Each structure stands twice: as structure tokens, then as C-alpha cells.
Phi, psi and omega in degrees: 000139181255139180247198180304139178075011179075012181291131179278123179253141176249138178288347180266144179282129175298149182282329183275152184299316180297320178295321177297316180299316179295324180295314177300314184300320182298317178289323180293340180278348180282159179254140173292143176251141181302133179244112185267000184096178180081357175249148180285155172299164180300142175286159184307320182294325176288323177300314180298316181297314181288327179301325179289353183254006177237169182302145175293353176291343179276133175259133174269124183246114175053030183051026183242323181208163177251140178227137174224127175259123184249116178292140179227156183294326182197182182297317181301318179292321177297318179294318179297319179294319177300319178294321178295319177294322177301322177295318177297315181301317178297319181294333181261353185052042179216116196245117177282164169274128182241128177242111181266126179225167175293124175084003178194158173232126178253126181247128176239128181240128165195163182265110184300322184298334180242003180050050179180194183270140177232161178305328179304324181296323179285326175297314178297318178300317180294322178293322177293318175304315180298317177301315181294329177290330183268345179291133174299139181307321183292337180280327185257350183247000000 
């Protein structure tokens, strides 16, 4: 399947670390498209293909939503990370549920307008993965 810029995407995750990073990056470079409802949630085979293109830190729950719990050093770091994710969400007009707690940030992604998963949820997950890769370890842990 070809994406923006003619980049060839594979639904399978590459085995090597460099290949995985490039794979995440390709999905993270895509833009969320407004979803107004009236479209069905993704079918299971598309969910499986897209699931392989995001970090294994994301849990797929009932083929309905994605959840990732991110450990943080303290509440302030969790809040700062939530704000950084909020900036990405605003730029994409696609908004996750964020639960800020002491020592962790829980991110839940699904498309409310269709009450299920849309490709936008996987784009946001990949963008969050990319953010976490660029965050200094001392800031998020």
C-alpha cells in the first residue's frame, strides 16, 4: 500500500530496530482527517494491520480502543507529557482521553464519532510514540 509521498507501507512490523523506527515514523507523518461519523469503525483485519505499525506499549481493548500507560517520574512530568500530547492532538484535531496521575499518564484513543477505532487513532498513537522516543528519559521517567 502506498501512502503520502509514494512511500510504500507494509502492514507487518519490521524485525530490526531501525526498520521499526522508520515504520513508526511513516505512520506518524500522516495527518488525521476529520471524521464526522456515519462511517463504520475499522474492521478487525485493518485493526491488526495498523496495530503492527505502532509501539507494542499500546494495548488493544475489545477492538474498540487503544490504551497506553506511560510511567512518569512524578505528577509534574505526567502533566507536562499530557500537555505535549495535547498540542499534538490540537494540531491533528483528534483528541485522546488523558488521565494524569502521580507517576503515570494513561492515554486512551478511539474515535468518539463512530464509537470505535479509525485510522486517525493509529496516526495519533504513532505520533505519541514518536514524541516518547524524542523525550529525554529523565523527563518522562
